C-alpha positions in Angstrom: -25.6 56.1 -36.0 -23.8 59.4 -35.5 -20.1 59.9 -35.0 -20.5 60.6 -31.2 -22.2 57.3 -30.4 -19.6 55.3 -32.5 -16.7 56.9 -30.5 -18.4 55.9 -27.2 -18.6 52.2 -28.3 -14.9 52.1 -29.1 -13.8 53.9 -25.9 -14.8 51.3 -23.2 -16.3 47.9 -22.4 -19.9 47.4 -21.9 -21.2 45.8 -18.7 -22.0 42.5 -20.6 -18.4 42.3 -21.8 -17.1 42.8 -18.2 -19.4 40.1 -16.9 -18.4 37.6 -19.6 -14.7 38.3 -19.1 -15.0 38.0 -15.3 -16.9 34.7 -15.6 -14.3 33.2 -17.9 -11.5 34.2 -15.5 -13.4 32.8 -12.4 -14.2 29.5 -14.2 -10.6 29.2 -15.2 -9.4 29.7 -11.6 -11.9 27.2 -10.3 -10.7 24.6 -12.8 -7.0 25.3 -11.9 -7.7 25.0 -8.2 -9.6 21.7 -8.7 -6.8 20.3 -10.8 -4.2 21.2 -8.2 -6.3 19.5 -5.5 -6.6 16.4 -7.6 -2.9 16.3 -8.2 -2.2 16.8 -4.5 -4.5 13.9 -3.6 -2.8 11.7 -6.2 0.6 12.6 -4.7 -0.4 11.7 -1.2 -1.9 8.4 -2.5 1.4 7.6 -4.2 3.4 8.2 -1.0 1.1 5.7 0.9 1.6 3.1 -1.8 5.4 3.5 -1.7 5.3 3.2 2.1 3.1 0.1 1.9 5.5 -1.4 -0.6 8.4 -0.8 1.7 6.5 -2.3 4.6 5.7 -5.5 2.7 9.4 -5.8 1.7 10.5 -5.2 5.3 7.9 -7.9 6.4 9.5 -10.4 4.0 12.9 -9.6 5.4 11.6 -10.0 8.9 10.4 -13.5 8.1 13.8 -14.4 6.8 15.3 -13.0 10.0 12.9 -15.1 12.1 14.0 -18.2 10.2 17.7 -17.3 10.5 17.4 -17.1 14.3 15.5 -20.4 14.6 13.2 -22.4 12.3 11.0 -22.9 15.4 10.0 -19.2 15.1 8.3 -20.2 11.8 7.3 -23.8 12.5 5.4 -23.0 15.7 3.1 -20.4 14.0 -0.4 -21.6 13.1 -1.6 -21.8 9.5 -4.2 -19.3 8.2 -3.8 -17.0 11.2 -2.8 -13.4 10.6 0.2 -12.4 12.8 1.7 -8.9 13.2 5.4 -8.4 13.1 7.1 -6.1 15.6 10.7 -5.2 16.5 11.5 -6.1 20.1 14.1 -3.5 21.1 15.0 -5.4 24.3 16.2 -8.5 22.4 16.9 -6.7 19.1 14.8 -9.3 17.2 11.7 -9.5 15.1 8.8 -11.2 16.8 5.2 -12.0 16.0 2.0 -11.2 17.9 -1.7 -11.6 17.3 -2.4 -8.1 18.6 -3.0 -5.3 16.1 -0.5 -2.5 16.1 -0.7 0.2 13.5 2.5 1.4 11.9 2.7 5.2 11.9 -0.9 5.1 13.1 -2.0 4.2 9.5 -0.7 0.9 8.2 -1.7 -2.6 9.5 0.8 -5.2 8.4 0.0 -8.9 8.8 1.8 -12.1 7.8 -0.2 -15.3 7.3 1.5 -18.7 6.9 0.2 -21.6 4.9 1.4 -25.3 4.6 3.3 -26.4 1.6 2.9 -29.7 -0.3 5.3 -31.2 -2.8 5.0 -33.7 -5.6 6.6 -37.0 -4.4 8.6 -37.6 -7.5 9.6 -34.1 -8.7 9.6 -32.3 -5.3 7.8 -29.3 -7.0 5.4 -27.4 -4.9 1.8 -28.4 -5.7 -1.5 -26.7 -4.8 -3.3 -29.9 -4.1 -2.2 -33.5 -3.2 1.4 -34.3 -2.7 3.4 -34.7 0.5 3.4 -32.2 3.3 6.8 -30.4 3.5 7.5 -29.6 7.2 10.6 -27.6 6.2 8.9 -25.1 3.9 6.1 -22.6 4.6 4.3 -20.2 2.2 3.6 -16.8 3.6 1.7 -13.7 2.6 2.7 -10.3 3.9 -0.2 -7.8 3.6 -0.3 -4.1 4.4 -3.7 -2.5 4.7 -4.5 1.2 5.1 -7.5 3.6 4.6 -7.4 6.3 2.0 -10.0 8.4 0.1 -11.1 5.4 -1.9 -11.7 3.2 1.1 -9.4 0.4 2.3 -6.4 -0.4 0.2 -4.2 -3.6 0.5 -0.8 -4.3 -0.9 0.6 -7.8 -0.4 3.4 -10.1 -1.4 3.6 -13.9 -1.4 6.7 -15.9 -0.9 8.1 -19.1 0.6 10.6 -19.6 3.5 12.6 -22.8 3.9 14.5 -24.3 6.8 17.9 -24.0 5.1 19.8 -24.2 8.3 18.0 -27.3 9.7 18.0 -25.7 13.2 
């Protein structure tokens, strides 16, 4: 190799080097954009989960409010039937309905009641047998919504008791 050809190699990049460098930069940008998209989706998913958690908590508080107004608000509801909770602005009270009403156009909150039985000697709640307790109801508040992974449900189970004997 003569001195002239050696100087040309050191002066600039060859076409192959430019293509390899451009390819590396493009692949890096595509990876970063995909990573950002995934992080954004995860963030939106987290927001929906937090909102659903708050809606389940609000649903539990609404059941306590229904009980505080009158135990009949709880006692007259059928077992194993999903009800929806709504705030009646006219009366300023929580009420139940069997009609679906999406919250923020996205979340479907239901509350389902179940009978409670107690052991006759210990008064502990039992899953089978025992004596039916008319003053206690088990309830499950569930919030369901659609996201990128399909239908997601968050629920909480609790008990409500007729503490005021109204």
